[in-house]
Residue, then its C-alpha position, 0 to 999 in steps of 0.5 A: m176932720t179930714t185933711p188936704l191931700i198934699q202933706h210935706g210936699q207930697p200927696r197922701y196915697g191910698r184909697f180915702k175914707s173920707a174925701p181930702s178937705a183941698i187939693n192943695i197943688e201948690d203945696f206940691k214939691l215939683q221935682t224932675p225924674f232925676e230927684r231935682s227940685i223944680s222952681g221959678l218959670s220952669a215950676s210955674l209952667k209945669r203947674q200950668l201945663g203939666f196938671k190935668s183936671f176934669q170932671f164928668i157927669s153922667i145922668n141916666n135912666q134905662d132909655v135915656m143918657i146925659g153926659l158932659a165934661i169940662v176938661d182943663l188939659g193946660w194946652v187946651g180946654n174942652g167942653f162937651f155935653y150929649i143927650y140919646d135917647k134910645n127910643d129916639l134915634k132918627s137922623a140926627s136925633i142925637q144932640e151933641i155939642s163939643l168945642l175946644q179953646p186953646f190953652a184952656y181960655q176960659t175954662h176953669v175946673g174946680l178941685p174936688a171940695s166941699q165949696t168948688q165951681s167950674s166952667f166952660q164957655k165958648g160962644q153961646f155955649r156954657i157950661d156950669i158946675q157949683s158944689r156946695n151944701n152937699k149937693r152938684v148943681v149943673k146948668v147947661t145953656h146953648a143959644k140962650q136955651n137951657l139945656l139942662e138944669a140939675v141937682i145932684e144930691t150927694s151926701e147920701t152916697e160914700p165917696l170913692a176917693l183914691c190917689s195913686p202914683t203916676g210915673a216918676t214923679g206924679w200923681t193921680y186923684t180921682q173922686k167918684q160917685t155914682a147912683q146918686i138921687v138927681h132932680g131937674q129937666y132937660l131940653h131935648h129938640g125942643q121938648q122939656f122932660e122932668i129929671s127924677p127918681a120917679h122916671g128912673f133917673l140916677a146921676a154919677t160924678d168923676d172928678s180926677c186930677g193930677f200930674m199924670n204921664h204924658k201918654t195915658s190910656w184906659h178903659w172905664l166902665s160907669v153904671s147907676a142904675t135901679l134893679k128889679s130887685g130894687q136895689r139901687v146899684g152903682v158901679n165904677f171899674a176901670m183899668g190902665v189908670n190909678q193901679t199902682f197903690g190900689s184900684e179904683n174899682a168899685l161897687w154901690i149898693d143903696h149908696q154903701i161903697f164895696e172895694i172890687p179886685p182889679v177886672m179885664f176889659e177885653r173886647v169881643k168881635p162882632t159875630g156879624l157885619n151890622d153888630e156893634p162891639s161888645w165887651r167882657i169885663y171879668s175877674a181873675d177869680s171869676a167873681i165878676d163876669l159881665t158882658v157889656q153891649t156897645g150902641w151909640c158912641r160918642q168919639e173924638s180923635l185929634n192929633l196935634g203932635l204935641v197932644a193927642s187924644h183918641f176917645n171912644q165913650w159908648v152908650a151900653h148894656v150891661y148884663g152878667q153878675i158881681n159877687t162879693d163876700q158879702h153880696s151877689v148883684i145880677f145885670d139884665g140890661e141896665m144902661g151904663l158907660l163904656e170908654k175906651h181913652f187914649a191921651k197924650w198931654 
């Protein structure tokens, strides 16, 4: 039996074997950095505008990467969706939709729990994500067309569930799973394609929320792949967030999770005029040493003064190895996502 995240007015910290039964933010006792309680209208505004939450989902095989997210920053809501196919890179071949809603109008992010529903809508574009019965049901529509319908099996893969202190009085909770079984279909430039394990597709989910620092930046790598050895492998590496008490770095092998030590993300300068940037990701003891070659990038740069975001998410290919006390995993060009993000929110 699991318990809620907030107990006695404060969150439980650390990595959890089982995800909390609820992210009960109304029970969190708000305080100023001077340890004074926040109540009344100030508390209501703090909960509405200071609490950030988002859900991100990726579905990919070795040729196709599908990404989508619902983001509620209080001041603004964002929904985005894209389909990248490395074998179809003619001009305007990448489908991408990204829309904003002032003050998160028609934006709802269900907090991680066994039964949640999230949605974003603007005009004819809509994202729906439902969690129920150990499944994540995803649907994306635009102009009366179903761009994506998918069902992600979440019961087999052990979750990464971590809560860390943030700043003077805040906290950040993240819940992630990678290399999950997924079935469905997607529409790419008028043609429908099947999503299934037979076609090499796997899914990753990222649910994060909290009272985060006003200015936050991070690097992130996510991989879901079936290796040539037949192992189903997932990776979640991050630098810059969730490092004050524990780490969200994790390796999944055939649905089982293993904790990974802190890593460094180091950008490698291109060697030629037309070369894309690459990254080296490594640990201090050299047990992790990866080279990440980046390609197409989804990027946004927004500066509205009070809020700002500089976001780069590259479709990438990963080479190198990860060594643990129990396993050695070798990557030879498996597809993943690498992200660099600065946010003022």
